[in-house]
C-alpha positions as CSV (number, residue, x, y, z in Angstrom):
1,M,118.4,63.0,83.4
2,G,121.3,64.1,85.4
3,E,122.4,66.8,82.7
4,L,120.8,69.8,81.4
5,R,118.6,69.1,78.2
6,P,119.4,71.7,75.3
7,L,116.6,74.1,75.0
8,G,113.1,73.0,73.3
9,D,112.8,73.7,69.7
10,G,110.2,76.1,68.5
11,L,110.0,78.0,72.0
12,S,108.5,81.5,72.0
13,N,110.7,84.4,72.9
14,P,109.0,84.5,76.2
15,S,109.3,81.2,77.1
16,R,112.8,80.9,76.0
17,A,113.6,84.4,78.1
18,L,112.2,82.5,81.1
19,A,114.0,79.0,80.7
20,E,117.1,80.8,80.2
21,A,116.8,82.7,83.3
22,L,116.1,79.5,85.2
23,R,118.8,77.5,83.8
24,E,121.2,80.2,85.2
25,L,119.7,80.1,88.6
26,F,119.9,76.4,88.4
27,E,123.5,75.8,87.1
28,G,124.5,78.1,90.2
29,L,123.7,75.0,92.3
30,H,126.0,72.9,91.0
31,V,123.7,69.8,91.2
32,S,122.1,67.3,88.5
33,V,118.6,67.6,87.5
34,R,118.0,64.2,89.3
35,R,119.6,65.1,92.5
36,Y,117.7,68.6,92.7
37,A,114.6,66.7,91.7
38,A,115.0,64.1,94.7
39,R,116.0,67.0,97.0
40,R,112.4,68.9,96.3
41,R,110.7,65.8,96.0
42,L,109.6,66.5,92.1
43,D,109.7,64.0,89.1
44,P,113.1,64.6,87.2
45,G,111.3,64.4,83.8
46,A,109.1,67.5,84.8
47,V,112.0,69.3,86.3
48,S,114.2,68.7,82.9
49,R,111.2,69.8,80.8
50,Y,110.7,73.2,83.1
51,L,114.7,73.9,82.4
52,N,114.5,73.4,78.9
53,G,111.6,75.6,78.3
54,T,109.0,72.7,76.8
55,R,106.8,72.9,80.0
56,L,105.9,75.9,82.3
57,P,106.8,75.5,85.6
58,P,104.5,76.3,88.8
59,W,105.4,79.5,90.2
60,Q,106.0,77.8,93.4
61,V,109.0,75.6,91.6
62,I,110.3,79.0,90.6
63,S,110.2,80.6,94.1
64,D,111.9,77.4,95.7
65,L,114.8,77.7,93.1
66,L,115.2,81.0,94.0
67,A,115.4,80.3,97.7
68,D,117.8,77.6,97.1
69,V,120.0,79.6,95.1
70,A,120.1,82.1,98.1
71,E,120.9,79.8,100.4
72,L,123.8,78.6,98.6
73,R,125.4,82.0,98.3
74,G,124.6,82.7,101.9
75,T,122.2,85.9,100.8
76,A,118.4,86.7,100.7
77,V,116.3,86.7,97.7
78,T,115.9,90.3,96.7
79,T,112.9,92.0,95.5
80,E,114.6,92.7,92.1
81,A,115.0,89.2,91.3
82,I,111.6,88.4,92.4
83,E,110.2,91.3,90.1
84,F,112.2,90.2,87.3
85,L,111.4,86.3,87.1
86,R,107.5,87.8,87.7
87,G,108.0,89.6,84.6
88,L,109.2,86.8,82.6
89,Y,106.5,84.2,84.2
90,G,103.8,86.6,83.1
91,A,104.8,87.0,79.9
92,A,105.5,83.1,79.3
93,V,101.9,82.4,80.9
94,D,100.7,84.5,78.0
95,A,102.7,83.0,75.5
96,V,101.5,79.4,76.1
97,S,97.9,80.1,75.8
98,S,96.0,81.3,73.0
99,P,92.5,83.1,72.4
100,K,91.5,79.9,70.3
101,H,91.8,77.7,73.6
102,A,89.5,80.0,75.6
103,V,87.1,80.3,73.3
104,E,86.6,76.5,73.3
105,I,86.6,76.8,77.2
106,L,83.8,79.8,76.9
107,E,81.7,78.1,74.3
108,Q,81.6,74.9,76.1
109,Q,80.2,76.9,79.2
110,L,77.7,78.7,77.2
111,A,76.6,75.2,75.9
112,D,76.0,73.9,79.4
113,A,74.1,77.3,80.4
114,D,72.0,76.9,77.6
115,R,71.4,73.2,78.2
116,V,70.4,73.9,81.9
117,S,68.1,77.0,80.4
118,R,66.3,74.8,78.0
119,R,65.6,72.0,80.5
120,S,64.7,74.7,83.0
121,S,62.0,75.8,80.3
122,V,60.9,72.1,79.7
123,R,60.5,71.5,83.0
124,G,58.9,74.6,83.9
125,D,56.1,74.0,81.0
126,V,55.6,70.5,82.6
127,L,55.2,71.7,86.0
128,G,52.7,74.5,84.7
129,D,50.8,72.1,83.1
130,A,50.7,69.9,85.9
131,L,49.7,72.9,88.0
132,L,46.9,74.0,85.9
133,D,45.4,70.6,85.8
134,R,45.6,70.4,89.7
135,T,43.7,73.5,89.9
136,Q,41.0,72.9,87.4
137,R,40.3,69.7,89.4
138,I,40.0,71.9,92.8
139,A,37.7,74.1,91.1
140,D,35.5,71.2,90.0
141,L,35.4,69.6,93.7
142,E,34.7,73.4,95.0
143,T,31.8,73.5,92.7
144,R,30.3,69.9,93.8
145,L,30.8,70.7,97.6
146,N,29.3,74.0,97.0
147,Q,26.2,72.4,95.2
148,L,26.0,69.9,98.2
149,E,25.9,72.5,100.6
150,A,23.5,74.5,99.1
151,D,21.4,71.6,98.9
152,R,21.9,71.0,102.4
153,I,20.4,74.3,103.3
154,A,17.5,74.1,100.7
155,E,16.6,70.9,102.6
156,R,17.3,72.5,105.8
157,K,19.8,69.3,107.0
158,R,22.5,69.5,109.4
159,A,26.2,68.7,108.2
160,D,26.0,65.1,109.9
161,E,22.7,64.6,108.1
162,L,24.1,65.7,104.5
163,A,27.2,63.4,105.5
164,A,24.8,60.6,105.8
165,A,22.7,61.3,102.8
166,H,26.0,61.7,100.8
167,P,28.6,59.4,102.3
168,D,31.2,60.8,99.6
169,V,31.6,64.1,100.7
170,F,34.4,63.5,103.2
171,G,36.5,61.6,100.4
172,L,35.7,64.8,98.2
173,I,36.9,67.4,100.9
174,Q,40.3,65.1,101.4
175,E,41.0,64.9,97.8
176,R,40.5,68.7,97.7
177,N,42.8,69.4,100.5
178,E,45.4,66.9,98.8
179,L,45.0,68.5,95.7
180,Q,45.7,71.8,97.3
181,Q,49.2,70.6,98.9
182,E,50.2,69.1,95.7
183,V,49.4,72.8,94.1
184,D,51.5,74.5,96.8
185,R,54.5,71.8,96.1
186,L,54.1,72.2,92.0
187,G,53.9,76.0,92.8
188,V,57.5,76.1,94.7
189,A,58.8,73.7,92.1
190,L,57.8,76.0,89.2
191,M,59.3,79.0,90.8
192,E,62.7,77.3,91.4
193,A,62.6,76.1,87.8
194,Q,61.8,79.6,86.6
195,A,64.3,81.0,88.7
196,Q,67.0,78.4,87.4
197,R,66.2,79.4,83.7
198,D,66.7,82.9,84.6
199,A,69.8,82.4,86.2
200,A,70.9,80.2,83.3
201,E,69.8,83.0,80.5
202,G,72.1,85.4,82.4
203,R,75.1,83.2,82.3
204,C,74.5,82.6,78.7
205,D,74.3,86.7,78.2
206,L,77.6,86.9,80.2
207,L,79.4,84.4,78.3
208,E,78.6,85.9,75.0
209,R,80.0,89.1,76.3
210,Q,83.1,87.4,77.3
211,L,83.5,85.6,73.8
212,D,83.3,89.4,72.3
213,A,85.9,90.3,74.9
214,V,88.3,87.5,73.6
215,E,87.6,88.4,70.4
216,Q,88.5,91.9,70.8
217,T,91.8,91.6,73.0
218,S,92.8,89.1,70.0
219,A,92.1,91.5,67.6
220,A,93.8,94.5,69.6
221,V,90.5,96.5,69.8
222,L,90.6,97.7,73.3
223,P,88.1,99.7,75.2
224,A,89.3,103.0,76.6
225,V,90.3,102.7,80.1
226,P,88.6,104.9,82.4
227,H,91.1,107.0,84.9
228,T,89.4,105.1,88.0
229,M,89.2,101.5,87.6
230,P,87.6,99.2,90.1
231,K,89.6,96.7,92.2
232,I,89.9,93.0,91.6
233,L,89.9,90.7,94.6
234,I,91.6,87.7,94.7
235,V,91.1,84.9,97.0
236,D,93.0,81.7,97.4
237,D,95.0,79.7,100.2
238,Q,97.8,79.0,97.8
239,P,100.7,81.8,97.0
240,D,101.6,80.5,93.5
241,N,97.9,80.6,92.6
242,L,97.8,84.0,93.9
243,F,100.9,85.1,91.9
244,A,99.8,83.1,88.6
245,M,96.5,85.1,88.5
246,T,97.9,88.4,89.7
247,A,100.9,87.8,86.6
248,V,97.8,87.1,84.3
249,L,95.4,90.1,85.3
250,A,98.4,92.9,85.5
251,S,97.4,93.6,82.1
252,L,94.1,95.2,82.9
253,D,95.6,97.9,84.8
254,Q,93.2,97.5,87.8
255,E,94.4,97.2,91.3
256,L,94.5,93.6,92.5
257,V,94.0,92.9,96.1
258,T,95.1,89.1,97.3
259,V,94.1,87.7,100.5
260,S,94.6,84.0,101.6
261,S,91.6,83.1,103.3
262,G,87.7,83.4,103.5
263,R,88.0,85.8,106.7
264,E,90.7,88.1,104.9
265,A,88.3,88.5,102.2
266,L,85.2,89.3,104.3
267,K,88.0,91.9,105.9
268,A,88.6,93.4,102.6
269,L,85.1,94.0,101.5
270,L,84.6,95.8,104.5
271,D,87.8,98.1,104.1
272,H,87.0,98.8,100.2
273,D,83.7,99.3,98.4
274,D,84.6,99.6,94.7
275,F,85.1,96.1,94.0
276,A,84.1,95.0,90.5
277,V,84.8,91.1,90.8
278,I,85.9,88.6,93.5
279,I,87.9,85.5,92.3
280,M,87.5,82.7,95.0
281,D,89.3,79.5,95.4
282,V,86.3,76.9,96.4
283,Q,88.8,74.3,98.3
284,M,90.3,76.7,101.2
285,P,91.0,75.6,105.0
286,E,88.7,77.1,107.7
287,M,86.4,78.8,105.6
288,D,85.9,77.5,102.0
289,G,84.7,79.2,99.1
290,Y,81.1,78.3,99.4
291,E,81.1,79.5,103.0
292,T,83.0,82.8,102.4
293,C,80.3,83.2,99.4
294,S,77.3,82.8,101.3
295,H,78.7,85.4,104.2
296,I,79.2,87.9,101.6
297,K,75.6,87.5,100.1
298,R,74.1,88.0,103.5
299,R,75.5,91.2,103.7
300,P,73.5,94.3,102.1
301,R,76.8,96.2,101.0
302,T,78.4,93.5,99.3
303,R,75.6,90.8,98.0
304,D,76.0,92.5,94.6
305,V,79.5,91.9,93.9
306,P,80.0,89.1,91.3
307,I,81.9,86.0,92.3
308,I,83.7,83.7,90.0
309,F,84.7,80.5,91.6
310,L,88.1,78.8,91.0
311,T,87.9,75.1,91.2
312,A,90.3,72.2,90.8
313,M,87.6,69.6,91.3
314,G,86.1,69.7,87.7
315,V,83.1,71.8,87.1
316,D,80.5,68.9,87.0
317,S,77.0,69.7,87.4
318,E,76.7,69.3,90.7
319,H,79.4,71.5,92.1
320,S,78.3,73.9,89.5
321,A,74.8,74.0,91.0
322,R,76.1,74.1,94.5
323,G,78.4,77.2,93.4
324,Y,75.4,79.2,91.9
325,S,73.3,78.2,95.0
326,A,75.7,79.6,97.1
327,G,75.9,83.2,95.3
328,A,78.6,82.4,92.4
329,V,77.8,83.6,89.2
330,D,80.6,82.1,87.2
331,Y,83.4,79.6,87.6
332,I,86.7,78.5,86.1
333,S,88.9,75.7,86.3
334,K,92.7,75.2,87.3
335,P,94.6,75.4,85.5
336,F,92.9,78.2,84.3
337,D,93.3,79.7,80.9
338,P,94.8,83.1,81.1
339,W,92.6,84.6,78.1
340,A,89.4,83.3,79.7
341,L,89.8,84.5,83.0
342,R,90.7,88.1,81.5
343,A,87.6,88.3,79.4
344,K,85.5,87.4,82.3
345,V,87.1,89.6,84.8
346,A,87.1,92.6,81.7
347,V,83.1,91.6,81.2
348,F,82.2,92.0,85.2
349,T,84.4,95.3,85.2
350,S,82.4,96.5,82.2
351,I,79.1,95.7,84.2
352,Y,80.5,97.7,87.0
353,L,81.3,100.8,85.4
354,E,78.2,100.8,83.3
355,R,76.2,100.6,86.9
356,R,78.4,103.2,88.1
357,A,77.3,105.6,85.2
358,T,73.7,105.5,85.5
């Protein structure tokens, strides 16, 4: 574990190029793999795999290695060195992913959205039937109460005399009022179920377009790029995550605006008005993704900008429901798939351009 292992077998050209560049930097430190791992509090086995190309390191590991070499040499890290490694890293990220994996991710999200749509439709049908039943029962009670009132008028009896002659009248009124309250509750629940179904159907449409985008990209059938493309806003408090996303999205030929907090995101949205989509980390200090999303959706100027939540918590029904209720329209898990992320951004960009053309 102390010495550098040979480069892995069957490496892609981009992975091999990145590994060779990292090995050259590492050899300049003149330390063993185990010692460097201890210095940086890393697993020695992971460091060894980073350096032989069989595992892609996080950008932070590469950044730290650059800083350590510069410190040993007594120089500053140059912009040229950073950009060179960024290019190698971006190419390696693409090389270790595939359209097939992106399709699997998007198809699973499509299945989840379809399941929500079907369940919401069934729930809407049940609520609709219950609402119709309660409404008919209220109508029957109203008919009985109207008949009793007509009898009272015909017999010229006071209300208290009517109640004495028909002791169940107050029970009928109470039952009618209780049914009306239930109708109100059912009406609200039915509207929520319909809204949930409509939102799920919208996600299904988006995901089908994203799957088409992956297939078109993998087949090298790319749409013509307009002269003026909208911007993409990326919000994440971790610099290595920001870099990884910019490396993946650089090929889309769109301006990428990166910020490290929710407050900076709100400011960026005030400074620019041509964002096609926002990619936002959920877990951020001070103002998290949910709160930031709520602020964005409350502003008339920005409420229509679609938001993709980036989450490391696992996309379960609770977290996805909370994200959708906050205003997000899509999500992707860390570590994200480059093809899937590009497909999502490409579709939202197409939607933005379609709306701008009308």
